[in-house]
C-alpha positions as CSV (number, residue, x, y, z in Angstrom):
1,M,-8.6,-2.6,-11.4
2,N,-9.8,-6.0,-10.2
3,K,-11.2,-6.8,-6.9
4,R,-8.0,-8.8,-5.6
5,L,-5.9,-5.4,-6.2
6,L,-8.6,-3.2,-4.7
7,T,-9.0,-5.3,-1.6
8,A,-5.1,-5.1,-1.2
9,L,-5.1,-1.2,-1.6
10,R,-7.8,-0.9,0.9
11,E,-5.8,-3.0,3.3
12,I,-2.7,-1.0,3.0
13,A,-4.7,2.3,3.3
14,S,-6.0,1.1,6.6
15,Y,-2.4,0.9,7.6
16,S,-1.4,4.3,6.4
17,G,-1.8,7.0,8.9
18,R,-1.3,4.8,12.0
19,I,2.0,5.6,13.7
20,G,4.2,2.5,14.0
21,R,2.2,0.5,11.8
22,L,4.2,-0.7,8.7
23,Y,2.9,-2.8,6.0
24,W,4.7,-5.8,5.2
25,F,2.0,-8.2,3.7
26,R,0.8,-9.4,0.1
27,Q,4.1,-8.7,-1.4
28,A,3.2,-10.0,-5.0
29,L,-0.1,-7.8,-5.1
30,M,2.0,-4.9,-3.9
31,R,4.6,-5.2,-6.5
32,E,1.6,-5.0,-8.9
33,L,0.1,-2.0,-7.3
34,A,3.5,-0.6,-7.4
35,V,3.8,-0.7,-11.2
36,M,0.4,1.3,-11.4
37,G,1.9,3.8,-9.1
38,Y,-0.5,3.1,-6.4
39,V,2.1,2.0,-3.7
40,E,5.7,2.4,-3.1
41,Q,8.4,1.0,-0.8
42,W,9.9,3.3,1.7
43,L,12.6,3.4,4.2
44,P,11.2,4.7,7.6
45,P,13.7,5.4,10.3
46,S,12.9,2.4,12.3
47,V,13.8,0.3,9.5
48,A,16.7,2.1,8.3
49,E,18.1,1.3,11.8
50,R,18.2,-2.3,10.8
51,P,20.4,-2.5,7.7
52,R,20.1,-6.4,7.4
53,M,16.2,-6.4,6.7
54,K,15.7,-7.7,3.4
55,Q,12.5,-6.2,2.7
56,R,11.1,-2.5,2.9
57,P,7.6,-1.9,4.0
58,W,5.1,-0.5,1.5
59,R,3.0,2.7,1.7
60,I,0.1,4.1,-0.3
61,T,0.9,7.0,-2.6
62,D,-1.4,10.0,-3.3
63,A,-2.4,8.1,-6.6
64,G,-3.4,5.0,-4.8
65,R,-5.7,7.2,-2.4
66,V,-7.1,8.8,-5.5
67,A,-8.0,5.4,-7.1
68,L,-9.7,4.3,-3.8
69,I,-11.8,7.3,-3.9
70,Q,-12.8,6.8,-7.6
71,A,-13.5,3.1,-7.0
72,N,-15.7,3.9,-4.0
73,T,-17.7,6.6,-6.1
74,E,-17.8,4.0,-9.0
75,G,-19.8,1.6,-6.8
76,H,-17.0,-0.7,-6.0
77,G,-17.3,-0.1,-2.3
78,E,-17.4,-3.3,-0.3
């Protein structure tokens, strides 16, 4: 995984676990990470209440968390 994707994965991981924080950013990078299975779009209740929204927020998957751990142990931290 290149540095650009790894940075985006770290960013979305920082949003995960925080109640009320949805990740809407870096759409092109999120689509690339989704192809790898590291992120997914989801429909939280707060977004489901607004059916006119064109985009769904992103969240990191278990595979994405594992990829981050591996990147950090392989010396790609920072």
